[in-house]
DRENVEXVEX-598327 format. One record per residue (C-alpha): x, y, z. Coordinates in steps of 0.1 Angstrom, whole numbers, plus 2048, in hexadecimal, padded with zeros to 3 digits. Last residue first. Example, Ala and Ser with C-alpha at 12.3 -4.5 7.8 and 13.67 -1.06 7.14 Angstrom:
8897F5847;87B7D384E;
END
This chain:
736644A7F;71F661A84;73A67AA74;73466AA50;754653A42;73C636A46;71E640A2E;73264EA19;74762DA10;765625A26;76B600A17;7625F2A3F;7715E3A56;7665DEA7B;77F5D6A99;77F5C7ABC;7545BCAB8;7415CEAD3;7285B7AE0;70C5A2ACF;6ED5AEAD3;6F45D3ADE;7105D4AC6;6F35CEAAB;6E15E9AB8;6FD5FFAB7;7035F6A94;6E75FFA88;6E6620A98;703628A87;6FB61CA67;6D8632A6C;6EE653A78;70364CA54;6E4649A3C;6D662AA2F;6BF633A0E;6AA61AA00;6A7603A1D;6B75E3A29;6CC5DBA4A;6DA5B6A46;6EB5ADA68;70259CA76;704582A56;71B567A66;742561A53;748554A73;769566A78;760583A60;742587A6F;72F59BA53;71C5BFA57;7055C2A33;6F55E6A31;6DC5E1A10;6D15F99FE;6B25FF9E8;6AC6109C3;68D61A9B9;68A611992;668600993;6755E0991;6875E39B2;6B15F19AC;6D05E29C0;6E75E89D8;7005D79EE;70F5EDA0F;72E5E1A1D;7365D6A44;74F5BEA50;7545B4A7A;7725ACA88;77859BAAA;75558DAB1;75C565AAA;77F55BAAC;7A155CAA2;79F57CA88;7B457CA6C;7CF59CA72;7CE5B6A54;7F05B7A40;8005D4A4D;7FF5EDA2B;81D5F8A12;82A617A0D;819639A06;7F6641A10;7E564F9F4;7E36739EE;7C16829E6;7BF6949C3;7DA6AE9B6;7D96CC9B7;7D86E4996;7F36F398B;7F671B98B;7F5732969;80874D96E;81874A94F;81976E944;80676A922;7F374C932;7E376B94D;7DE780933;7C876D91F;7B6768940;7B278D946;7A7790922;790776927;784785948;77B7A793D;78F7BE94B;7837E0965;7A17EA978;78D7F7998;7A57E89B6;7877D19BB;7887C4997;7A97BF997;7A07A89B4;7867969A6;79A79298A;7B377F9A1;79A76A9A9;79175D987;7B975B978;7C273F996;7CD74B9B7;7E37339C5;8017469C8;7F376A9D9;80A7809D9;81C7799B9;7FB7759AA;7EF7979B4;8147A79A8;810797988;7EC7A2983;7F67C798C;8127C3972;7F77B9955;7DF7D095B;7F87EC958;80A7E393B;7EC7DB92A;7E67F9914;7C3803907;7BB7F48E9;7B78188CE;7C48068B0;7CE820892;7B6819871;7C682C855;7C481183A;7A180584A;794824842;79F82A822;78A80681C;7A27EC808;79A7DD7E4;7BE7DF7DC;7BE7FD7BE;7A380C7D5;7B98127F1;7D781E7DD;7B88377C9;7AE8417F0;7D38477FF;7DE85E7DD;7F284D7C7;8168587BE;82283A7B0;8448347CA;8358427E5;80E83C7E8;81481D7D8;83180C7EC;81C818807;8018027FD;
END
């Protein structure tokens, strides 16, 4: 474009018409504000609070009066390489477990487990199964459509009242067996 204007002496309007460009497009100057202030403040906040992601930093910037679109802020956040690594899941136990001792007599170790099934009308039901590990005797079968932790605790208390307290109770730590009631 500048070649046609300088070397050939064409007017700006004529040079634009020759290549099929509107003259306003040629004259356009970007009016995008400079991101330097936003970048610096974003870096400072990210250094203060290292675990905060771009969403939380966006809220802090807005509180300081710096209005930025969240998508633009995410782009700046990535360009500055401020992304925070995601935290890992639950930590698993390291090392080998000691083997579980075998019960030497009845009422030493009980095992708790849940079994679930579905009725013909589609409703689900659950069964709490309590087994003595030495005698393989089924001590209790509690059937209900929902078994809360409090209900499991009540059933165990009544079973202990009937049979005496075992030395150990073993479970697979299901949701009902990890509640505060247990």
